[in-house]
TORDO-83633 format. One record per residue (C-alpha): residue in three letters; x, y, z. Coordinates in pm, whole numbers, plus 50000, padded with zeros to 5 digits. Example, Ala and Ser with C-alpha at 12.3 -4.5 7.8 and 13.67 -1.06 7.14 Angstrom:
BEGIN
ALA512304955050780/SER513674989450714/
***
This chain:
BEGIN
MET558942399319095/ALA557232395218762/SER559622419318596/ASN562552395918666/LEU561032366318489/ASN561592379218136/SER558732357318019/PRO557112362917678/LEU553832359317861/SER554502386218121/GLY551962414318128/LYS548292420918184/VAL545462400118048/ARG543182424017861/ALA539972417317669/GLY536372427717623/PHE535232406017909/GLY531662393617913/GLY529852364117760/SER526782344917850/GLY525532310317933/ARG526282285918210/TYR529962293818207/LYS529752331018160/ASN533292341118233/LYS536612324118203/ILE540282332318176/VAL543142308918109/VAL546752317818172/GLY549742297218055/THR552442287518303/LEU555622267018308/MET557782262918618/ILE561492255218656/GLY562642255719020/ILE566142267319112/VAL565732279419472/PRO563872265519776/PHE560932288819712/VAL559872300519368/LEU557062323819266/SER556202324718896/THR553672348618746/PHE552462348718388/ALA549802365718184/ALA549192375217822/SER547262398117594/VAL543992381917486/THR542122387317163/VAL538462378417203/GLY536502366016902/ASN533712342016815/GLY534132305316902/ALA537622294517008/LEU539802321717153/GLU543572321317136/PHE546622339317263/GLY550372335317247/GLN552682306617333/GLY550142280017239/SER547992285817546/GLN544242288917548/GLN542402319717658/ALA539022331717763/VAL536822356917940/ALA536642369118300/CYS534572394118497/ASP537772414018550/PRO539662428618248/ASN543022427618432/VAL543642394018598/PHE546952377718684/ALA547822342118789/ALA550802332619006/ILE552072298219106/SER554312294419410/GLU556542264219457/GLU558592249419738/TRP561132221419755/HIS559672186719817/SER562252161619936/ALA561862127119778/PRO565102107919847/THR565812075119671/GLU568172046319749/THR570662060319500/ASP570152097519563/SER569442110419910/SER569072145919777/ALA566402137519519/GLY563182157519508/PHE561342183819309/PHE559652217519341/ARG556042210719435/VAL553192234319350/LYS552412250419683/SER549672274619581/VAL547942292919298/THR547112329719343/VAL544562349119140/SER546042383719183/ASN544492418319154/LEU540992403519119/ASP538192429119115/LEU535902416719392/ILE533262442819311/SER532682433518947/CYS533132396719036/LYS531102397219357/GLY528982366419424/LYS530572346419144/LYS532212312519181/LEU535972313419131/ARG537712281719008/ILE541292271418937/ARG542722240418774/LEU546152229118650/ILE546822215318303/ASP549932194718225/THR552212199617926/ASN550172174017730/GLY546922192917785/VAL545572169218051/GLU544032181518378/ILE546182173818682/PRO544472159418993/ILE544792184619275/GLY543362162919552/ALA543252126819662/SER540492101919588/ALA540222064019591/ASP537722066219304/GLU539002078418968/THR535542091218875/THR535562115519168/MET539172126919140/PRO539412164219225/HIS540602184918929/VAL539142218619032/LEU539242240519343/GLN536322264419380/ILE535162291919615/SER532202315619615/LEU533402351619614/PRO531802374919873/ASP528532389819750/THR529102423919904/GLU530282458719813/SER532682458520109/PRO534612425420113/VAL537282420020377/SER540252396720412/THR539422361420520/SER540842326220536/ASP537512310620630/ALA537302280820394/ALA533732273020501/GLY532632309220460/LEU534122309920111/ALA532582275820035/LEU535922260519937/THR535272227519762/TYR536612202319514/LEU535012196119177/THR535592169918910/GLY536892181618574/ASP533342185818444/GLY532342206818745/THR530572180318955/PHE530682187019330/ILE532802162519532/SER531802155619889/SER535102147220058/ASN537592159620311/MET539522189820189/ASP543312188520182/ALA543332224020046/ALA543002258520202/VAL542282293520075/SER542912329720168/LEU541382361620031/ASN543392393420095/THR542082428720050/SER545002445220230/GLY548762444420199/THR550492441219862/SER549722422019545/VAL551552389219485/TYR551842398619120/ASP553362433319118/GLY553552446119476/SER550782471819429/ASP548452480019717/LEU545472456819753/ALA541932468819815/SER538402455319793/ASP538522460019417/SER542022445319369/ALA542312415519600/ASP544512384319593/VAL542852350119626/THR545302322119703/PHE544422285319677/TYR546782262619877/LEU546712227719722/ASP547832210720044/PRO549362231920320/THR550782200820490/GLY552602188520179/LEU551712153020280/ILE548922144420035/VAL549152166019722/ASN552622170619575/ILE552602181319210/ASP555922186019033/GLY555842221818902/GLN557722211618588/ILE554752191418458/VAL552402221518473/GLY551742235218127/ARG549192261618227/THR546882273318502/THR543242281218434/VAL541212306318631/GLU537452306818578/THR534572327318712/VAL531072312818689/ASN527682328018762/ASN526412319219108/PRO522692327419101/THR520892332819430/ARG517352321419509/
***
């Protein structure tokens, strides 16, 4: 599907991935959605040049480092009906899910995997509900399996699916989100065969579509981060 997008950002994300410190690995991929059918899947990536300090790549997006040198991000959208008194057909294409595609679960094993959405003004978009602005969810996180033989799973508890604030603080609240990790079937990004070292991880913002409904057109980019998850 990616080949039909004709995006200047289409392609693999490549870099000398590494780094150190609390946030050891991180990759950021720019995205912009325009919905024209009831279900839309958009996939974007870019070539990254890694240097000292701030890192940059094309189309004004930011960049970074991941434990996998070839990572792709895909956003799926679906129509969200929002009729008004003057327009019964009003609505928008809501962000249904974010998939980190072709992720190497061996080189990334045991790490925490995070995603967040950034709007076109560079502001993080809330991806969950909260009555308190200080604990508004801006990040979805899981812990990747710490094994040489990972298998497919949709066990949110087993993957430690959780919300975080923008600065990475844990939020203790009910989850409106869901997650699936697939090591079999085909890649969301390019249709290649999945395996334990090329899995798809999909974060569903709100499977019910009742709580979290983000207009895809306000999304400027999607960030995907991997963070060390030390064991004791």
